[in-house]
C-alpha positions, 0 to 999 in steps of 0.5 A: 369399850363397846365397839364404836360404829356410825348409825347405818344410813336409811335404805335410800342412803339418807340419814336424819340428823340430830334436830335442835329446834327453838322452843320459842319460835321453832327456829333451828338453834345453835351452840353459843360459844363460851356458854354451855348453852344453845342460842337461837339466832332469831329470837335469842332464847337459850337452851342448856346443853344436855351434856350430863356427866359423861366422862372423857374416857381413853381407850387401850390401843389393843381396841384398834384391832376391833373390826371397823372399815378404813375411813376411805371406804366410808362414803359421804353422809346424806342428811335430811334437813328437819327444817326444809326436807332438803337432803345434804351430802357431806363427809363432815359430822356436822354441817349447815343445810345448804338451802336454809342453813339449819344446823345438822349433826350426825348421829355417831352413836353406832357406826363403822368409824371410830366416834369422838370421845371428847370435844373442846367447845368454841369459846371465841365467837365471831366478833372475838375472831374478828378482833383477833384478826384486826390485831394480827393484820395490824402487826403484819409488816409489809401487808397490802392495805386490802388485807384489812378486809380479811377481818370482815371476810364472808369465808369465816367459818368455825370448824371442829378438827379432829385430833387423835390423842395418845398416852404412852408409858415409855422405858428407853435403854440408851448407849452413848458417850459423855464429854467432859471438858479439861483445859491444857496450856499450849505454847505458840509463836507470835510475830510482834514488830517483826520479832518472834515471841513465844506466848501461851494460851489455855485451850479447852479440850474434851475427854470422852467416856462411854455411857449407857442407862435407861430413862422413862417417861410418861407421855399424856395426850400427845396430839395428832392432827387427824385430817389433811384437809387443813394445813397441818403446819398451821394447826400445830402452831395453834398450841397450847390447847387448854385440853383440861377444859374438854368435855365428853363428846355431845352433839349439841356442842357441834350445832351450827359448826362444821365438823371435819371427819378424820381421814387419818387412821389412828394406827398411823397417827400413833406412828407420828405420835411416837416420833414426836416423843422420840426428841423428848426421849433423847433430851432425857437420855442426854440429861442422864448422861451428864457431863458437859457434852453428850453423844447418843449413839442408840436409844431403844424404846419400849411403850406400855399402856398406850391409850388413845381417843378421838377429840374435836378441837375448835378452830376458825378458818378464814380463806381470802383471795389476793392477786390470784392466789388463795391464802388461808388463816386459822384461829385457835377458838379457845385462845385467839391465837391466829396463824396463817399466810399473808400477802407482801406488798411489793410497793411497801417493800420497794418504799421501805428499801428506798427509805432505808438507802436515803437514810443511810446516804443522810447519815454518811453525808452528815458524818462526813460533814461533821468530820470535815468541820472537826479537821477544819477546827484543829487545822485552825488551831495548829496555824495559830 
């Protein structure tokens, strides 16, 4: 792989972004989700994405030793809008002009940062994400009625989130113990009707044996979120992603969407990926130990042929304000999976608690009434 660098800015600190004018009306066109085309939001004319046959490549981790600036030392980009000429400062690799909303996409063919190798294009459009939000809202118990407005939120924003992916061929030596069950008969004394009686029972025991061995596993595309600007817990829950549908990075797919720059260095991402591999490797060790129970005392893992790439994954982000607090919802723009925060209606919860109490009281009263009638019936029978 040739060394990846960002295009250096002009002497005044500005840079000309990629420009995608509509051949019909001259307006700026943007990527249409679920297609392979750019579409004009005004006249509807489409233009095919010039993706070509660029393959998605993975790179040896040794290339991380190539000279590059830490992401924290790289300043903001200053875009010069090709439509209105305004300048926009942002950390994003793609954005909209703050004055005319024209799509702005950085030229990342050469620069100080690692450039994206692959992109998973948007497949869910605004109408689709609103449908997904309405379905999500309708399934939220005890949500305030005003939550229904979230599906029409103006804060709905399509964003590409940077992720590192890592491959690794692992070989792990382990030590531990294998537990095998066996049964013994125990005698015990029990008091029945004031008299001691001797009885027996079967008791399960475990016999432990030392165990050691070697397991191997190949990991492919272990995902690590490469930004801290979005709640990582929410992003991790958007899996699984159809990574097999990713295409080689092409700037046209970014037109009309925000694309965050990575803030997590790949070396840090690799350590996170290794920590995610550990429980899977330990499970392999337990399977290899066998028996009825397992204890794993130590695992020594060696990594070979580690590969990495920077990938952009599509997410719709919704932020809304309720009772003075900001809530965030994220939507997988490929599968329409919705994950996020939601408020609770205290009134609905209180009414539910009251309804539950009333229901319990009614059932108790009905049970007591029925029981009383039954007793009276039997008493009458005895009288006769």
